[in-house]
N, C-alpha and C positions, 0 to 999 in steps of 0.2 A: 476413472475420474469423470464426474458428471454423467455417468452412464445412464442414469434414469432419464435425464433430459434428452440425451442423444438418442436413446431408444424410443422415446415418445416421438421425437421429430422423424426418426426413421420410419416408424409406423405411419405417421401422417404422410410421408413422402410416398410410401408404397401404395397408399390409398388415394394418391393424387390430391391430398388436402393441405399440402405445404405451400405457403405463399412464395412468390418469386422474389420478395424483398423482406428479409428478416432483420430485426433490430435486436442484437444481443446486448442486453444491459448488464451492468455489474463490473465491466471493465476487465482489462488483462490480468489484474491482480486476483480476480476471482476465477480465472481460467477461461475467459471468453474467447481468447484467440485459440486456445486448445480446442474448444467446441467448434469454432469456425473451421479449423483444419480437419477435424473429424467429420464434419458434415461434407466438406469438399471430398474427402476420401470416399465417403458414402456415395456421392454423386458420380464419382469417376471410376471406382473400382469395385467389381463384384465380390472381391475377397477382402473388402475394407475392414471387416470385423474379425479377421483371423489374428491369433496371437502373434505379436512382434511385427506383423505387417509385411507386405511384399516390398520389393525395391521401389515399385511404382508409388506405393503409399508413403514410403520413407522420403522420396523426393518431394511429394506434396507437403510432408511435414516440415521440409525446409523451404517451402514456398517456391519450389523449383518445378514449374510445369507451364507449358505454353498456353494452356487453357485456364490458368489461374492468374488473376491480376490483383495486385495489392495497391490500393490508393491510400496515401498517408500524408499528413501535413508536413510542410517544410519550414525551416527557420527563415527569417528574413535574409534576403540577399544570397540565398542558397545558390551555389555554383558560380557566383560571380568572381570568386578569387581563384578559380581553377585555370591557371594560365596554360597548362599543357593541352587543354581542349578535350581530354578524356572525360567521359561521364563520371560524375561524382556519385558515390553510393548514397542513396537517401537514408538518413539516420534511422528512421523507424523501421523501414524495410530491412535494413542491414541487421538491426538488433533482433527482430522477430525471426529472420531466416536462420540466425544462430541459436536462438532460444525463445520459444513461445511464451516463456514466463519472465523474459527480460523486462525490468522496469523501464518504462518509456517516459523520459523526462521531457515531455512536450511543453514548450513555453506558451504563455498566453498570447503571444504575437505570432505563433506559427499558424500557417493556413494552407489549405488546399488551393492550388493555383488554377487559373483559367486554362492554362496549357495542359495541366494534368487532367482536368475534366474533359477537355476535347479529345485527348488521347483515349480516355476510358470509353467515351461514347463510340468512337471509331472502332475500338477493339471489340466492344460488345456486339456490334453488328456484323462482325466477321464470322465466318463458319468455324466451328471448333476444329482444332488441328488433330487431336488424338482422342480426347474424351468424348462421351456422348453429349456433354453440355459444357457450359463455361460458368465459372464462379468469379465474382469480383468481391474482394474484401475491402471495405472502406474503414480504415483504422482511425480511431479517435474522431468519429464522425461528427461530434459536436463542433469541430473546427470548420465545418462547411458554413460559409457565410451566405448572405442572400443572393449575391450575384452568381455564385457557383451553384447554389440550389436551383436557381432559375434555369441554368444550363442542364442540370441533371434530372429535373422533375419529370419530364416527358419519358425519359428512358427508364427511370425508376418506376413510373406508373404503368407504362406499357412497354416492357422490355421485349427483346426477341424471345421466342418461346423456349429456347434452350439456354437461357441465362438466369442465374440466381445472384442476387446481391445480398451480401452479409455485412451489415453495418455494426460496428462495435463501439461502444462508449460506456464510460462509467458515470457520465453526466447526461442522461437522457433528457433532463429538464432543460438543458441548454441547447438541445437540438431544435432546429427551426420546426414549428408546428406543421408547415407545409411538407417537410421531409418525413417527420414522425408519422403523419397521418397515412403515408403510403406504405408503412411497414407493419408487418406482423411482429409484435413485441414478444421476445423470449427472454424472461429474466434469468440471469445466471447467478445462482446463490453463492454465498461465501464457501470457500473450501473448508474441509474439516482440519482439525489440528494434526491428525495423523498424515493427511495428504500433504499439508504444508511442510511438516517435518521431513517427510520422505523426499520432497522436491529439494529442500535445502541440503540434505545430506548428499543427494546425488550431485549437487553442485559444489561439494567440498566443505560444507560447514560441519563443525564438530557436532556430535549427537546431542550433547548437553545444550549447546547454543541453539541448535535447530529446534529442540523441544521447547526451550524457554521462549524463543522468538515466536513460535507457532501459538503459544498460549496467549500472547499479547496482540497478535496481528489481526484479530477479528475476521479471520477467513481470507485475508488479503496477502497473497504471497509476495507482492511488491513490498509491502510494509515489513513482512517477515525477513526478507533478504536484507533490508536496511538494518534491522535490529540485529540480525546474525552477524553482519559485517562489523557492527559496533561491539561485538562480544556480549551478546544478550545475557548469558548466564552470569557473567561477572557483574554486569550492571544490575541485574535482578538481585543478586546477593547484597550488593552495596545499598540498594534501596531498602531492602529488608533490615539491614543493620541500622540504617537511619531511623526506621520506624521503631525498631526494638529499643534503641537507646532513648528515643523520644518518650516512649511509654514507661521507661524505668525511672521511678522517682529517686532512686539512689544515685543516678548518674548526674554529676554536676555539669553546669554549663561549659566548664573547661574541657570535659570529656567530649561534649558535642562539638565544640570548636575544633578539637583535634581530629575527630572523625570527618568533619566537613572538609578540613584541609586535606586529609588523606584522599577523600573521594574526588576532590578537584585537582589533585596533583597530576601534572602531565606525565606521560610514560617516560621510562628511562631513555635518555638520549635527546629528549625534547625539553628545552629551557622553559617555555611557557606556551599556553594555548593562545591561538588567535581568538579575538572576541567571538567570531562566528562559531568556532569550535567549542568554546566554553559554553556558549548559549545552547548548542546542540547537546552537550553533555548534561546540562541542567534539564533540558527537555526530556532526555532519556531517563534520567534518575527520577524525575517527577512522574513520568509516564508509568514507571514501575512502582513508584510509591502509591499512585492511585490504584493500580491493579492490586497491590498488596493489601491496601486498606479495604477494597471491595471484598477481597478474599476473607479478610478478618471479619468484616461485618456479616458475610454470609454464614460463617462458621460460629459466630458469637453465641447464637442460641441453638445451634444444630445439636441434635441428639446422637448423630452418628459419630464414629471415631474421628478425632481431630487429626488432620494431616501433620506429619512429623515436624515440619519446620514452623508450625504455628503453636506447638505445645508450650513453648517458653514465652510466647507473646500473649496468648489469649487471657491468662489471669489478669495481667495488667490492663488489657483492653476492656475486660468486663468491669474492672474497677473504674475506668474512665467513663464507660457507658456509651451506648450507641448514639445518643443525641450529639455529644461532643465529637465523637468520631466522624459522624456525618458532616459536622461543621468543618472539621479538619480536612476531610476529603474535598469539600467545596474549595477550600483554600489551596490545596494541592492542585486541583484541576485548574484553578485560576492562574497559578504560577506557571503551570505547564503551557497554558494558552499564551502566556506572555513571554515564554522563554526565548522566542526569536526577536523580541524587542529589547529595549535597553534595560535589562534587569541584571544587576550585579550578582554574580554567582554566589559568592560567600554569604552576603546578607540574606539572599533568597533561601538557601538551604538551611542556614542557621535559624532563621526566623520560623521556617516550617517545622524544624525539629523542636523549637521552643514554644510552639503554638499552644500546647495544652498546659503550659505552666503559668504561674501567677507572678513570676519575677517582674519587678518594676525597676529595672536598672538599664543603664546604657552600657553595652558591651563593646570593648574596643580591641583592636589588634595591638600587637606589641609595639608598633610604631605610633600608637595613639589614635589611629584612624578609627572611626566608628564602624562597628559591625552591624549593630541593630539596636533600636530603642524599644523598650517594652512599656506597657503591656502589649502582648502580641497582636491583639485585636486592632490596635491602632496602627500597626505596622503596614506600610505599603512600599514596595520597591519603587524607585524613581523611574519615571517614564520619559 
């Protein structure tokens, strides 16, 4: 995984052309922490590139080495509630030591503290214990604020000769320019669908869910894990069924209403969705609808053989035409962006499914409450 990048950096290191401060952009979802650990293994162990790795390298993979330090942001008031007095595990460090591809849910108010920065500086100037050099990984480095940056700048710019700093962030634009200018930037590209699917299967996902999630994740394994947990293949099929019924002129609005109710029904044993859960469900369905529509548009004029699941959809899609399909895609994208806001799930899905039709009626639930008013172009969910 990312062996081309790692090989290029290894050759630069052998020629003494690798900087002492690297900024790995792309984030953990792209495998940046995996690259950081592989580089650490390269610095520490002559057998680092052997298949399966030695015990030494396996320990490094779990961030367990005296010459490896991980600096990571902490939530507000971290450690204050620990009455026992024993050290509390830092959440990012604990997650990465278990799984280098673990999603890191770092809040906007998390930060690297002054005490952490002081400890790192002291550690950096100590002699290595076992390895020929030391490595400090700064996780989610965009959480470094100005006061912490002023503490770290001199050490980042002129570190001890046997210390390498590896900064990781998916938001390099948020990193302070004074810090960014001290770094050699190493972009970490998105992972391939096959790599993501393999990672998900190794973590217990069903093959079908892993493949479906990998298709939609845009190379980000964090996104893929979230999709796989939500049952990506089932959600993908549901979204395709909504597209198919929307494109079929023989299907009446009552059929669409029934399908929307089915897609929004809570699982067995659950009476109803929480508002946040229902919003997340609408977000996943519309995410897959957008993916499906893009897939349809790509294959609309393709001369190659049509994928099996599109064969029943493409004739209706061709009748509608690409211009109206692009307009529909814009509306799906808009509702997806609004899914976390106050969007009523049933009107949102029903109106999307009716978007291509010319009905000019008010549709109501059995209790008389309004589902949606048409024409669809005039419809907007309440904010």
